[in-house]
C-alpha positions as CSV (number, residue, x, y, z in Angstrom):
1,M,22.9,25.0,-13.2
2,M,20.3,22.5,-12.3
3,T,21.4,19.6,-10.1
4,T,19.5,16.4,-10.3
5,L,19.6,14.3,-7.2
6,I,18.9,10.6,-7.5
7,Y,17.7,8.9,-4.3
8,D,16.3,5.5,-3.3
9,G,12.7,6.6,-2.6
10,T,12.8,6.1,1.1
11,F,12.1,8.7,3.8
12,E,15.7,8.4,5.0
13,G,16.8,8.9,1.4
14,L,14.7,12.1,1.1
15,L,16.1,13.5,4.3
16,T,19.6,12.6,3.2
17,A,19.0,14.5,-0.1
18,V,18.0,17.5,2.0
19,F,21.3,17.3,3.9
20,E,23.1,17.2,0.5
21,V,21.2,20.3,-0.7
22,Y,22.4,22.4,2.3
23,D,25.8,20.8,2.7
24,R,26.7,21.5,-0.9
25,R,24.7,24.8,-1.0
26,L,22.7,23.7,-4.0
27,G,20.3,26.1,-5.6
28,R,18.1,24.7,-8.3
29,V,17.5,21.0,-7.6
30,N,15.5,18.3,-9.3
31,L,14.9,15.2,-7.0
32,Q,13.9,11.9,-8.6
33,K,13.8,8.3,-7.4
34,S,15.7,6.8,-10.3
35,D,17.9,7.8,-13.2
36,L,15.4,8.5,-16.0
37,G,17.8,8.9,-18.8
38,A,20.2,11.2,-20.6
39,N,21.4,14.4,-19.0
40,A,19.6,17.6,-20.0
41,L,21.7,20.5,-21.1
42,F,23.3,22.3,-18.2
43,E,22.3,19.6,-15.8
44,D,24.5,18.0,-13.2
45,K,23.6,14.6,-11.7
46,M,24.4,13.2,-8.3
47,Q,23.6,9.9,-6.6
48,V,22.4,10.4,-3.0
49,I,23.6,7.6,-0.8
50,T,21.1,7.2,2.0
51,D,22.8,7.9,5.3
52,E,20.9,7.4,8.5
53,A,23.0,9.7,10.6
54,R,22.6,12.5,8.2
55,A,18.9,11.8,7.9
56,N,18.5,12.0,11.6
57,R,20.3,15.3,11.7
58,V,17.8,16.7,9.2
59,L,14.9,15.2,11.1
60,K,16.1,16.7,14.3
61,G,16.3,20.1,12.7
62,L,13.0,19.7,11.0
63,K,11.3,19.1,14.3
64,Q,12.5,22.5,15.4
65,K,10.8,24.2,12.5
66,I,7.5,22.4,12.3
67,S,5.3,20.6,14.8
68,S,5.3,16.8,15.5
69,M,2.0,16.6,13.6
70,G,3.7,18.4,10.7
71,V,6.5,15.8,10.6
72,Q,3.8,13.0,10.7
73,R,1.9,14.7,7.9
74,L,5.1,15.0,5.8
75,Y,5.8,11.3,6.3
76,A,2.2,10.4,5.4
77,A,2.6,12.5,2.2
78,H,5.8,10.5,1.5
79,L,3.7,7.3,1.8
80,A,1.7,8.4,-1.3
81,E,4.8,7.2,-3.2
82,M,4.2,9.7,-6.1
83,D,7.4,9.9,-8.1
84,S,6.4,13.2,-9.6
85,D,5.9,14.8,-6.2
86,A,9.4,14.1,-4.8
87,N,10.2,17.8,-5.5
88,S,7.1,18.8,-3.6
89,L,8.3,17.1,-0.5
90,L,11.8,18.5,-1.0
91,G,10.3,22.0,-1.6
92,Y,8.2,21.7,1.5
93,I,11.2,20.8,3.7
94,R,13.4,23.6,2.2
95,Y,10.6,26.1,2.7
96,A,10.3,25.0,6.3
97,F,14.0,25.4,7.0
98,D,14.4,28.7,5.2
99,S,11.4,30.4,6.8
100,A,11.6,32.2,10.1
101,V,8.1,31.2,11.0
102,N,6.1,28.0,11.0
103,I,4.9,27.3,7.4
104,E,2.4,24.4,8.0
105,E,-0.7,26.4,7.3
106,D,0.8,28.7,4.6
107,Y,-1.5,27.3,1.9
108,G,-0.5,30.1,-0.4
109,N,2.8,28.2,-0.9
110,R,2.5,25.6,-3.6
111,F,4.6,23.0,-1.7
112,V,2.5,23.3,1.4
113,M,-0.7,23.0,-0.6
114,R,0.5,20.0,-2.5
115,V,1.7,18.2,0.7
116,S,-1.7,18.9,2.2
117,E,-3.4,17.4,-0.9
118,M,-1.2,14.3,-0.7
119,V,-2.0,13.8,3.0
120,R,-5.7,14.0,2.2
121,M,-5.4,11.3,-0.5
122,V,-3.5,9.0,1.8
123,R,-5.9,9.6,4.7
124,R,-8.9,8.8,2.3
125,E,-7.2,5.5,1.3
126,K,-6.5,4.7,4.9
127,H,-10.2,5.0,5.8
128,R,-11.2,3.0,2.7
129,M,-9.0,0.1,3.8
130,E,-10.3,0.3,7.4
131,A,-13.9,0.0,6.0
132,F,-13.3,-2.7,3.3
133,V,-10.6,-5.1,4.6
134,R,-12.1,-8.6,4.7
135,F,-10.5,-11.4,6.7
136,Q,-10.4,-15.1,6.0
137,K,-9.8,-17.6,8.8
138,L,-6.8,-19.9,8.5
139,K,-6.2,-23.2,10.2
140,D,-4.7,-21.9,13.4
141,D,-7.4,-19.2,13.8
142,T,-5.2,-16.5,12.3
143,F,-7.2,-14.1,10.2
144,Y,-5.7,-13.1,6.8
145,A,-6.6,-10.3,4.5
146,G,-4.8,-9.4,1.3
147,I,-5.1,-5.7,0.1
148,E,-3.9,-3.6,-2.8
149,P,-4.2,0.0,-1.7
150,D,-3.4,2.8,-4.1
151,F,-1.0,4.3,-1.5
152,N,1.3,2.7,1.1
153,V,-1.2,3.0,4.0
154,L,-0.4,-0.2,5.8
155,P,1.6,1.5,8.6
156,L,-1.5,3.8,9.3
157,L,-3.8,0.8,9.8
158,I,-2.0,-0.7,12.9
159,R,-3.9,1.1,15.7
160,H,-7.3,0.6,14.1
161,F,-7.1,-3.1,13.6
162,K,-5.1,-3.8,16.7
163,S,-7.9,-2.1,18.7
164,R,-10.7,-3.6,16.8
165,Y,-9.3,-7.2,16.7
166,A,-7.3,-7.2,19.9
167,D,-8.3,-10.8,20.8
168,Q,-7.5,-12.3,17.4
169,K,-4.3,-13.1,15.5
170,W,-4.3,-11.5,12.1
171,I,-2.3,-10.7,9.0
172,I,-3.0,-7.8,6.7
173,Y,-0.8,-8.1,3.6
174,D,-0.2,-5.5,0.9
175,L,0.1,-7.7,-2.2
176,R,1.3,-4.8,-4.4
177,R,4.2,-3.8,-2.1
178,K,4.9,-7.3,-0.9
179,Y,4.9,-6.7,2.9
180,G,2.4,-7.0,5.7
181,L,1.4,-6.6,9.3
182,Y,1.2,-9.6,11.7
183,Y,-0.5,-9.3,15.1
184,D,0.1,-12.1,17.5
185,L,-2.2,-10.9,20.3
186,H,0.6,-8.9,21.9
187,H,2.7,-7.2,19.3
188,T,2.5,-6.1,15.7
189,Q,5.4,-6.7,13.4
190,Y,6.2,-6.1,9.7
191,I,6.6,-9.2,7.7
192,S,7.2,-10.2,4.1
193,L,5.9,-13.4,2.5
194,D,7.8,-14.9,-0.4
195,F,5.2,-16.5,-2.6
196,A,7.6,-18.8,-4.4
197,N,5.9,-21.4,-6.4
198,V,2.5,-19.9,-5.7
199,A,0.8,-19.0,-9.0
200,K,-0.8,-15.9,-7.5
201,P,-0.2,-14.1,-4.2
202,A,-3.9,-14.2,-3.7
203,D,-3.6,-18.0,-3.5
204,V,-2.0,-17.6,-0.1
205,I,-5.2,-18.9,1.5
206,A,-4.9,-22.1,-0.5
207,A,-1.3,-22.4,0.5
208,F,-2.2,-22.1,4.2
209,T,-5.3,-24.3,4.2
210,E,-4.5,-27.1,1.6
211,D,-0.8,-27.8,2.2
212,E,-0.4,-29.1,5.8
213,G,3.4,-29.1,5.3
214,I,3.6,-25.4,4.6
215,Y,1.2,-24.7,7.4
216,Q,3.2,-26.7,9.9
217,H,6.5,-25.1,8.7
218,L,5.3,-21.5,8.8
219,W,3.1,-21.3,11.8
220,K,4.4,-24.1,14.0
221,N,8.1,-23.7,13.3
222,Y,8.9,-20.1,12.2
223,F,7.1,-18.2,14.9
224,T,8.3,-20.4,17.7
225,S,11.9,-20.7,16.6
226,V,14.7,-18.3,17.4
227,N,17.1,-19.9,15.0
228,I,15.3,-19.7,11.6
229,P,16.6,-22.4,9.2
230,S,16.8,-22.1,5.4
231,R,13.4,-22.7,3.8
232,K,14.5,-23.0,0.1
233,N,11.9,-25.6,-0.8
234,T,8.8,-24.1,0.8
235,K,6.2,-22.0,-0.9
236,L,6.0,-19.4,1.8
237,H,8.9,-17.6,3.4
238,V,8.6,-15.0,6.1
239,R,11.2,-12.5,7.1
240,H,11.2,-9.5,9.4
241,I,11.1,-6.0,7.9
242,P,12.9,-3.2,9.7
243,K,10.5,-0.7,11.2
244,R,12.9,2.2,10.7
245,Y,10.8,5.4,10.3
246,W,7.4,3.8,11.0
247,K,7.7,5.0,14.6
248,H,7.0,8.6,13.4
249,L,3.4,7.7,12.5
250,T,0.3,8.0,14.7
251,E,-3.4,7.4,14.2
252,K,-3.9,11.2,14.1
253,I,-2.7,11.4,10.5
């Protein structure tokens, strides 16, 4: 019988799904990010609850089967966010665990080949963003750029822009995925801007430059305050985003 595993689309969720496959000794598995409808005949469905401890156990085991670069490439493939390729990622990991030898260059295997193709697409988009990101200067000399990449490449851009613009504060914001990078001359952090009452996210420049109240609140109060108060009536909200598995990425991808 086919077992359909429903997971949350995160890397931790993917690794937790792998744990379930081996813990329950599942054979034929269909992995998908959301419940797409009625059960097929002879199909069993199961909701995967993301578990960081289980995900870490799988990650630890995976690092014993493939190289550090292989793990990074797998994570980069995950950043492609292709719903139809969740099974390719699962198949790659199962193949790695079930093989007695390193499988990273076994391009005769369809999962290895597909992951390689996904990594190439993500890398190409990364280079495109590095070449075409354009900044606009805000009131406090912070440089802002809004982007809409095809894939979730923002984590891969950190080293390039941190090195190239080390002496400037900047924000690169993914308008499609609604999170961004903020560099304060020392550290890079993930942020999310809540564009409440702003007609278009792209109008963030106007929000920064035309409304002194918003500017004062966000850049004078938020980043210098340890105790962040409620900001229900402001157009821009900022909150930290957990880094979680970002640490597994390097510029070598």
